[in-house]
Every structure is written in C-alpha cells, then in structure tokens.
C-alpha positions as CSV (number, residue, x, y, z in Angstrom):
1,M,-104.7,21.6,26.4
2,S,-104.4,19.6,29.7
3,L,-101.6,20.0,32.2
4,F,-100.1,16.7,31.3
5,E,-100.4,16.6,27.6
6,S,-97.4,15.4,25.7
7,T,-95.8,18.1,23.7
8,Q,-93.0,18.3,21.1
9,V,-90.2,20.6,22.0
10,G,-89.7,23.0,19.1
11,P,-88.3,26.4,18.3
12,P,-89.2,29.3,20.7
13,S,-92.5,30.9,20.3
14,P,-92.4,34.3,18.7
15,A,-94.8,35.5,21.4
16,A,-93.3,37.8,24.0
17,R,-91.9,35.7,26.9
18,P,-89.7,36.6,29.9
19,L,-86.0,36.9,29.1
20,A,-85.2,34.0,31.3
21,D,-87.4,31.7,29.2
22,R,-86.2,33.1,25.9
23,M,-82.6,32.6,26.8
24,R,-83.0,29.1,28.2
25,P,-80.2,27.0,26.7
26,E,-81.3,24.6,24.0
27,T,-78.3,22.3,23.8
28,L,-75.7,20.9,26.1
29,E,-73.1,23.1,24.5
30,E,-75.1,26.2,25.5
31,F,-75.7,25.0,29.0
32,V,-73.5,26.9,31.5
33,G,-72.2,25.3,34.8
34,Q,-72.6,21.9,36.4
35,L,-69.4,20.6,34.9
36,H,-69.2,18.0,37.7
37,I,-72.1,16.1,36.1
38,L,-72.2,17.4,32.5
39,G,-68.5,17.9,31.6
40,P,-67.0,15.8,28.8
41,G,-66.9,12.2,29.8
42,K,-69.1,12.5,32.8
43,P,-71.7,9.8,33.1
44,L,-74.9,11.9,32.8
45,R,-73.6,13.7,29.7
46,Q,-72.7,10.3,28.1
47,Q,-76.2,8.9,28.9
48,I,-77.8,12.0,27.3
49,E,-75.6,11.8,24.2
50,R,-76.1,8.1,23.8
51,D,-79.9,8.3,24.5
52,E,-79.5,5.8,27.3
53,L,-81.5,7.5,30.0
54,H,-82.4,6.3,33.5
55,S,-84.8,7.9,36.0
56,M,-83.2,10.7,38.0
57,I,-83.7,13.4,40.6
58,L,-82.2,16.8,39.9
59,W,-81.5,18.4,43.2
60,G,-80.4,22.0,43.4
61,P,-81.2,25.6,44.3
62,P,-83.5,27.8,42.2
63,G,-82.0,29.0,38.9
64,S,-79.3,26.3,38.8
65,G,-80.6,24.7,35.6
66,K,-82.9,21.8,36.6
67,T,-85.8,22.6,34.2
68,T,-83.4,23.6,31.5
69,L,-81.5,20.4,31.7
70,A,-84.7,18.3,31.6
71,T,-85.8,20.3,28.5
72,I,-82.4,19.7,26.8
73,I,-82.8,16.0,27.5
74,A,-86.2,16.0,25.8
75,R,-84.6,17.7,22.7
76,K,-81.6,15.4,22.7
77,T,-83.4,12.1,23.1
78,K,-86.0,10.4,21.0
79,S,-88.8,10.5,23.6
80,D,-92.2,11.9,24.2
81,F,-91.7,14.7,26.7
82,V,-94.4,15.1,29.3
83,R,-94.2,17.9,31.9
84,F,-96.4,18.8,34.8
85,S,-96.1,20.5,38.1
86,A,-96.5,18.7,41.5
87,V,-98.3,21.8,42.6
88,L,-101.2,21.5,40.1
89,S,-101.4,17.7,39.4
90,G,-103.1,14.9,41.4
91,I,-103.5,11.2,41.4
92,R,-106.0,11.3,38.5
93,E,-103.7,13.2,36.2
94,I,-100.8,10.9,37.2
95,K,-102.8,7.7,36.3
96,E,-104.0,9.1,33.0
97,V,-100.5,10.0,31.8
98,M,-99.2,6.6,33.0
99,V,-101.8,4.8,30.9
100,A,-100.7,6.9,27.9
101,A,-97.0,6.2,28.5
102,E,-97.7,2.5,28.8
103,K,-99.5,2.5,25.4
104,S,-96.6,4.5,23.8
105,R,-94.1,1.9,25.0
106,R,-96.0,-0.8,23.3
107,F,-95.5,1.1,20.0
108,G,-91.8,1.6,20.7
109,R,-92.1,5.1,22.1
110,R,-90.5,6.1,25.3
111,T,-91.9,8.8,27.6
112,V,-89.8,11.2,29.6
113,L,-91.9,12.5,32.5
114,F,-90.5,15.7,34.0
115,I,-92.0,16.6,37.4
116,D,-91.2,20.1,38.7
117,E,-91.1,20.4,42.5
118,I,-91.5,16.6,43.0
119,H,-91.1,17.1,46.7
120,R,-94.6,18.6,46.8
121,F,-96.1,15.2,45.9
122,N,-97.3,13.2,48.9
123,K,-96.5,9.6,49.5
124,S,-99.5,8.2,47.7
125,Q,-98.8,10.3,44.6
126,Q,-95.1,9.3,44.6
127,D,-96.0,5.6,45.0
128,A,-98.2,5.9,41.9
129,F,-95.1,6.2,39.7
130,L,-93.3,3.1,41.1
131,P,-94.6,0.3,38.9
132,Y,-94.2,2.4,35.7
133,V,-90.6,3.3,36.6
134,E,-89.8,-0.3,37.4
135,R,-91.3,-1.6,34.1
136,G,-89.6,1.1,32.1
137,D,-92.8,2.7,30.8
138,I,-91.4,6.1,31.8
139,V,-88.1,7.7,32.5
140,L,-88.8,9.9,35.5
141,I,-87.0,13.2,35.9
142,G,-87.9,14.9,39.1
143,A,-86.7,18.4,40.0
144,T,-86.5,19.6,43.6
145,T,-84.9,22.3,45.8
146,E,-85.3,20.1,48.9
147,N,-83.1,17.2,50.1
148,P,-84.5,14.1,48.3
149,S,-83.5,11.9,51.3
150,F,-86.2,13.6,53.3
151,E,-88.8,14.6,50.6
152,V,-88.8,11.6,48.2
153,N,-90.1,8.2,49.2
154,S,-87.3,5.7,49.8
155,A,-88.8,3.2,47.3
156,L,-88.9,5.8,44.5
157,L,-85.5,7.2,45.6
158,S,-83.9,3.7,45.3
159,R,-85.0,3.5,41.7
160,T,-83.5,6.9,40.7
161,K,-80.1,8.5,40.5
162,V,-79.8,11.8,42.4
163,Y,-77.7,14.5,40.7
164,M,-76.8,17.5,42.8
165,L,-76.7,20.8,40.9
166,S,-74.7,23.7,42.4
167,P,-75.5,27.4,42.5
168,L,-73.9,29.1,39.4
169,S,-70.7,31.0,40.1
170,T,-70.7,34.8,39.6
171,D,-68.6,34.3,36.4
172,E,-71.1,31.7,35.1
173,V,-74.0,34.1,35.7
174,L,-72.1,36.9,34.0
175,T,-71.5,34.7,31.0
176,L,-75.3,34.1,30.7
177,L,-76.0,37.9,31.0
178,E,-73.4,38.8,28.4
179,R,-74.9,36.1,26.1
180,A,-78.4,37.7,26.6
181,L,-77.0,41.1,25.6
182,G,-75.4,39.8,22.5
183,D,-78.3,37.6,21.2
184,E,-80.3,39.5,18.7
185,H,-83.1,36.9,18.3
186,R,-83.8,35.6,21.8
187,G,-82.1,38.2,24.0
188,L,-81.4,41.9,24.1
189,G,-78.9,42.1,21.3
190,G,-78.5,44.3,18.4
191,G,-76.9,47.1,20.4
192,R,-80.1,48.1,22.1
193,V,-78.6,48.2,25.6
194,A,-75.7,50.1,27.0
195,I,-74.5,48.9,30.3
196,P,-71.0,49.0,31.9
197,K,-69.3,45.6,32.5
198,E,-69.0,46.4,36.2
199,L,-72.7,47.0,36.6
200,L,-73.5,43.8,34.7
201,R,-71.2,42.0,37.2
202,Q,-73.2,43.6,40.0
203,V,-76.3,42.0,38.7
204,A,-74.5,38.6,38.6
205,V,-73.3,39.1,42.2
206,F,-76.7,39.9,43.6
207,A,-78.3,36.9,41.8
208,N,-76.3,34.7,44.2
209,G,-76.0,31.8,41.7
210,D,-79.6,32.0,40.4
211,A,-79.6,32.5,36.7
212,R,-83.4,33.2,36.5
213,A,-83.0,36.0,39.1
214,A,-80.2,37.5,37.2
215,Y,-82.2,37.6,33.9
216,N,-85.2,39.1,35.7
217,T,-83.1,41.8,37.2
218,L,-81.5,42.7,33.9
219,E,-84.8,42.7,32.1
220,A,-86.3,45.0,34.7
221,A,-83.4,47.3,34.5
222,V,-83.5,47.5,30.7
223,A,-87.2,48.2,30.8
224,A,-86.8,51.0,33.2
225,A,-83.7,52.6,31.7
226,P,-83.8,55.9,29.9
227,R,-83.1,55.9,26.1
228,D,-80.4,57.8,24.4
229,S,-80.6,59.6,21.1
230,E,-79.9,56.3,19.3
231,G,-82.8,54.5,21.1
232,R,-80.5,52.4,23.3
233,A,-81.5,51.6,26.9
234,V,-78.8,53.3,29.1
235,V,-78.5,51.2,32.3
236,N,-76.6,53.2,35.0
237,E,-76.0,52.6,38.7
238,S,-79.3,54.2,39.8
239,V,-81.3,51.9,37.4
240,I,-79.5,48.8,38.8
241,E,-80.2,50.0,42.4
242,D,-83.9,50.3,41.6
243,A,-84.0,46.9,39.9
244,I,-82.3,45.1,42.9
245,Q,-84.0,47.4,45.4
246,R,-80.6,47.9,47.2
247,K,-77.8,50.4,47.1
248,A,-75.3,48.9,44.7
249,F,-72.4,51.1,45.8
250,L,-71.9,49.0,49.0
251,Y,-70.3,46.3,46.8
252,D,-67.4,47.3,44.6
253,K,-67.3,47.2,40.9
254,A,-65.7,43.8,40.4
255,G,-68.0,42.1,43.0
256,E,-64.9,41.5,45.2
257,E,-66.5,43.1,48.2
258,H,-69.0,40.3,48.3
259,Y,-66.1,38.1,49.4
260,N,-64.3,40.8,51.4
261,L,-67.3,41.4,53.7
262,I,-68.0,37.8,54.5
263,S,-64.3,37.4,55.2
264,A,-64.4,40.4,57.6
265,L,-67.4,38.9,59.4
266,H,-65.8,35.5,59.8
267,K,-62.5,36.9,61.0
268,S,-64.2,39.2,63.5
269,V,-66.1,36.3,65.0
270,R,-62.9,34.3,65.1
271,N,-61.2,37.2,66.9
272,S,-64.0,37.5,69.5
273,D,-65.0,41.0,68.4
274,P,-68.8,41.2,68.6
275,D,-68.9,44.9,67.6
276,A,-67.0,44.3,64.4
277,A,-69.0,41.2,63.7
278,L,-72.3,43.1,64.0
279,Y,-70.9,45.9,61.8
280,W,-69.9,43.6,58.9
281,L,-73.1,41.7,59.3
282,G,-75.1,44.9,59.0
283,R,-73.0,46.0,56.0
284,M,-73.8,42.8,54.2
285,L,-77.5,42.8,54.9
286,E,-77.9,46.5,53.9
287,A,-76.0,45.8,50.7
288,G,-78.7,43.2,49.8
289,E,-76.7,40.1,50.4
290,D,-78.8,36.9,50.6
291,P,-79.5,36.4,54.3
292,L,-79.5,32.6,53.9
293,Y,-76.0,32.8,52.4
294,I,-74.9,34.6,55.6
295,A,-76.7,32.2,57.8
296,R,-75.0,29.2,56.1
297,R,-71.6,30.8,56.6
298,I,-72.4,31.4,60.3
299,V,-73.2,27.7,60.7
300,R,-69.8,27.0,59.2
301,M,-68.1,29.3,61.7
302,A,-69.7,27.5,64.6
303,S,-68.0,24.2,63.5
304,E,-64.8,25.6,62.2
305,D,-63.8,28.1,64.9
306,I,-65.7,27.1,68.0
307,G,-66.5,23.4,67.6
308,L,-66.8,21.5,70.8
309,A,-65.5,24.3,72.9
310,E,-69.1,25.4,73.0
311,P,-71.4,22.7,71.5
312,N,-74.5,25.0,71.7
313,A,-72.9,27.4,69.1
314,L,-73.9,25.0,66.3
315,S,-77.4,24.6,67.6
316,L,-77.9,28.3,67.9
317,S,-76.5,29.0,64.5
318,V,-78.8,26.4,62.9
319,A,-81.7,27.9,64.8
320,A,-80.8,31.3,63.3
321,L,-80.7,29.9,59.8
322,E,-84.2,28.4,60.4
323,A,-85.4,31.7,61.8
324,V,-84.2,33.6,58.7
325,H,-85.8,31.0,56.4
326,F,-89.1,31.2,58.3
327,L,-89.3,34.9,58.9
328,G,-87.4,36.4,56.0
329,L,-86.2,40.1,56.2
330,P,-86.1,42.3,58.1
331,E,-87.4,40.2,61.0
332,G,-84.7,37.6,60.5
333,N,-81.9,40.1,60.9
334,L,-81.9,40.0,64.7
335,A,-81.5,36.2,64.6
336,L,-78.4,36.6,62.6
337,A,-77.1,39.3,64.9
338,Q,-77.8,37.1,67.9
339,A,-75.8,34.3,66.4
340,A,-72.9,36.5,65.3
341,V,-72.6,38.0,68.9
342,Y,-72.9,34.6,70.5
343,L,-70.2,33.1,68.3
344,S,-68.0,36.0,68.8
345,L,-68.1,35.6,72.6
346,A,-68.0,31.8,72.7
347,P,-64.7,30.0,73.6
348,K,-62.8,29.2,70.4
349,S,-61.3,25.9,69.2
350,N,-60.3,24.7,65.7
351,A,-59.4,21.3,67.0
352,L,-62.3,19.6,65.2
353,Y,-61.5,21.5,62.0
354,Q,-57.9,20.4,62.1
355,A,-58.8,16.8,63.0
356,Y,-61.2,16.5,60.0
357,G,-58.6,18.0,57.7
358,E,-56.1,15.3,58.8
359,V,-58.8,12.6,58.3
360,V,-59.4,13.8,54.7
361,S,-55.6,13.8,54.0
362,D,-55.2,10.3,55.3
363,A,-58.3,9.1,53.4
364,Q,-56.8,10.5,50.2
365,K,-53.2,9.5,50.7
366,T,-53.2,6.1,52.4
367,V,-54.4,2.7,51.3
368,A,-58.1,2.3,51.8
369,E,-57.9,-0.8,53.9
370,P,-61.1,-2.9,54.3
371,V,-63.2,-2.5,57.4
372,P,-61.9,-5.0,60.1
373,L,-64.1,-8.1,60.3
374,H,-64.9,-7.5,63.9
375,L,-66.5,-4.2,63.0
376,R,-68.7,-5.6,60.3
377,N,-72.3,-6.5,60.8
378,P,-73.1,-10.2,60.1
379,V,-76.6,-9.5,58.5
380,T,-76.6,-12.9,56.7
381,G,-75.5,-16.4,57.6
382,L,-72.9,-16.3,54.9
383,M,-71.4,-13.2,56.4
384,A,-71.3,-14.8,59.9
385,N,-69.5,-17.8,58.4
386,L,-67.0,-15.5,56.8
387,G,-66.2,-14.0,60.2
388,Y,-68.2,-10.8,60.1
389,G,-68.6,-9.5,63.6
390,R,-66.3,-12.2,65.1
391,G,-64.3,-10.7,68.0
392,Y,-66.6,-7.7,68.4
393,Q,-66.7,-6.4,72.0
394,Y,-69.9,-4.6,73.2
395,A,-68.7,-1.6,75.2
396,H,-71.9,-1.4,77.2
397,N,-71.2,-4.8,78.8
398,A,-67.8,-3.7,80.0
399,P,-67.4,-2.2,83.6
400,E,-65.7,1.0,82.3
401,R,-67.8,1.1,79.1
402,L,-64.4,0.6,77.4
403,T,-62.8,-2.3,75.6
404,E,-59.4,-3.0,74.2
405,M,-60.9,-3.4,70.7
406,Q,-59.1,-1.7,67.9
407,C,-61.4,0.4,65.7
408,L,-59.0,2.1,63.2
409,P,-57.6,0.0,60.3
410,E,-54.2,-1.6,60.9
411,N,-52.2,1.0,58.9
412,L,-53.7,3.8,61.1
413,K,-54.0,2.1,64.4
414,D,-52.0,4.6,66.4
415,R,-53.3,7.7,64.5
416,R,-54.5,10.6,66.6
417,Y,-56.8,13.1,64.9
418,Y,-58.8,15.0,67.6
419,R,-56.7,16.9,70.0
420,P,-59.0,19.0,72.2
421,T,-57.9,22.3,73.7
422,D,-58.4,23.8,77.2
423,E,-61.1,26.1,75.9
424,G,-64.7,25.9,77.3
425,F,-66.4,22.5,77.2
426,E,-63.5,21.1,75.3
427,K,-61.4,21.1,78.4
428,K,-63.8,18.4,79.8
429,L,-63.5,16.4,76.7
430,K,-59.7,16.7,77.0
431,E,-59.9,15.3,80.5
432,K,-62.2,12.5,79.3
433,L,-59.8,11.6,76.4
434,H,-56.9,11.6,78.8
435,A,-58.7,9.2,81.1
436,I,-59.5,6.8,78.2
437,E,-55.8,6.9,77.1
438,E,-54.7,6.1,80.7
439,W,-57.1,3.2,80.8
440,K,-55.8,1.8,77.5
441,K,-52.2,2.0,78.7
442,K,-53.1,-0.1,81.7
443,Y,-55.4,-2.7,80.1
444,V,-54.6,-2.8,76.3
445,K,-51.7,-5.1,75.5
C-alpha cells in the first residue's frame, strides 16, 4: 500500500495499537474540547454535519485533536479520504493523488486530502495543490503546530479557512482519561485498573493540554504497575512518578499547585523579589512543569508588569523562550532564570496593561464608528472620488513631525488610554507625551 492510497475509514483494527490511537474519538459527540469551533451552531460543526466542507488549516499544539477532527470529518462526510504526511511525501506523490482526485470528481466523488504537518512542505509542494483546491477537485485539510501566516504560502492560505485549536484543559484531559479507564473494548475498562482520582488528575496536569501525552503516560503507568490478587493493575504514586519521570508530590492532589506556583512566580517578579522568583521557578521546573509554559508566562509578565518602563524586558523574555525551545532542558533552565531575575529587578509599570484594558472596554461598549475618511487609503480611483485619504496630513512633512489631525473616531476624540509612569524609560515617554500635549494646546484649534 502506498503512502497516499485512498482508504475507507472503518472500525478499529483488532490488532494491538497504542491507547491514544484506540481511544481516538469517532464522532463529534465523542470529541472533547474546541467548543469555540465545534460547539452547537458553530460554523465548522454545521459544515461537517451538512457535508458542506471547504478547505481548511487546523492550527494547534500537539494533542489538541487536529488529526482526530480530520478523521471524524472523513467518517461524517461522503468523501474519499486520503492522508499522507508532509515528512514522507514529495511532488511526485502529490501529483499522483491529484490526478486520482480529479478522476474521482468526474464520477461525482469528492476527495478530502488530509496533510499532517503541512508546514513541512516547501513552496513548490504547496503550490502544487493550488489548481486542484481552486477547481474543487479536493477539499484540503492541513494540520500544523506552526503559525500558518509564516509557514503556509499566502496563495494557499487565501483559499483556506484557518481554525485555531486550543490546548485541552486539565478537566478535558481528565475526561478523556476516565473514558479510557471505563471503555472495555478500546480502552482499559473492565475493572482492570485501580488508580485514585487524584493521581489520574496528576497525569492530566502533567500532560499540559496534550491528550496524546496523557494517554501515553497512563498506558505506561498501567503497564508498569504491580497486579493485585484480582489481577488489577494498581497504579500508585511511585508508578506515576516513574511514568512522568518527575516527583509527583511537588504538585498537590487536585492539581491546584500547578496554578499556585505560577502565581507565586508572577507575583514575586511583580514585587521585585529575585530570590523568591528563582525559588518558585526552580520548584516548577523540578516538578516537571513544561518549560515552554513557564517561558510564555514570563513573556506575559514582561508586558503586563514592566511594559515600556524597560522595553528590553520583552526582548530578553522572548529570547529566553527561544533558548528553551532550542536547547530544551536542563540547558534552557538558566535562560529562564536569567529572565526571571532581570524582570524582577527591572522598573515596573502596568500603564500599558491598563491602557489596553480600557481600549478593549471601549471597543466592546461603544459604537464601532467607521474609520475617518482622511485615515483611509485610496487604493482605487473610486475610493479617491469618495473622499478616501482627503485631508490626510503627512507628519514627516511637518516641522515638529506633528499635525493637528485627529486620529481617534469622533465619539472617542478626547479619550486618553496610555498614562505613562515615572518608572525607568517610561519617564522619558511621559515627558515626550507631555510635550506633544503642550504642542496640541498651542496649535490645535
């Protein structure tokens, strides 16, 4: 069988397969999570149920359900389902499957082409799909963990709809694990496993939103667990620790400590306490927390609690994230430690955080007035005739690089969002803003 041969999706094979594969949901009703795109009444769910598919990109982290969703679409719709990996397939395979899809369409059959890791295809390979997507010979479903804006050709991206999948919550992963324990046919049911609820939650917490990782951990724990007199696998704390290769006791039974520790780290940084920040960081890393999760939270701290009081804080935090991604553990630990100490000792300001919060509030509560004509780009003759760009003042041509032009909509013309503090670099921004305001008082009528 070739890598790109069309296959009919049928019942699970009786052959032994990994738990994650056996427990893969087969219907939308079994699918857990992603309610923002698959909840009742949501457009993607309606398209699947009505069998009115369009080409799409499923963008999300590992274990969030991209492949599962594509498989469900294949079962739910009346289509030939073709699946191959961008890692193993080239231009020749693409062209062969496109020819087969074109022939199928002539006989009234539609082909759903699922490409795992579509970001690994180069530009030429991605371009090969374009004419077939445009003609409707195939419905393309691409799965990627990378931002499609950077990894998928703009021409192909414009012909697809991007759906973002979120990491599963701890409760959602726990639901999947409980389902595996109760399923006698595909899972570990039949009373063959004894595991306390709190340890099962530990597995869900350490999976960090990745359902596949959670299944793999549970399967490994069950395989290694001792058997009792009734033949049940008895999964205890030491078995879980071996499976996740970390000390489970550092996180409490309900998984609450996962959130307590990141809160302690964040508040220590905010309070300019580098020693406490280092301690909580070390506790999290030694507990087996995902270092990229910590890195993302540190990037957030740089914008929320430091902002423009120290602009380099964001650059250093992003560099720490990249270092962790590149080096992994334990080499990346010091990059996180460096960022945590730097942020702790940096001047603090939440002015930007508060400003954006007020913007969000106004955007939600006030009338969404149209963009003023003088701020619009007259890219066509018709737009110019309608007044687009009329009255626009080019600041670079003004002596002070300032004009009296109003840039906010009329209903918010006097609104003030950003109020810089006297901390760090923000003090200079405050002085600059004050000078701009004084100029406007003098020259703006």
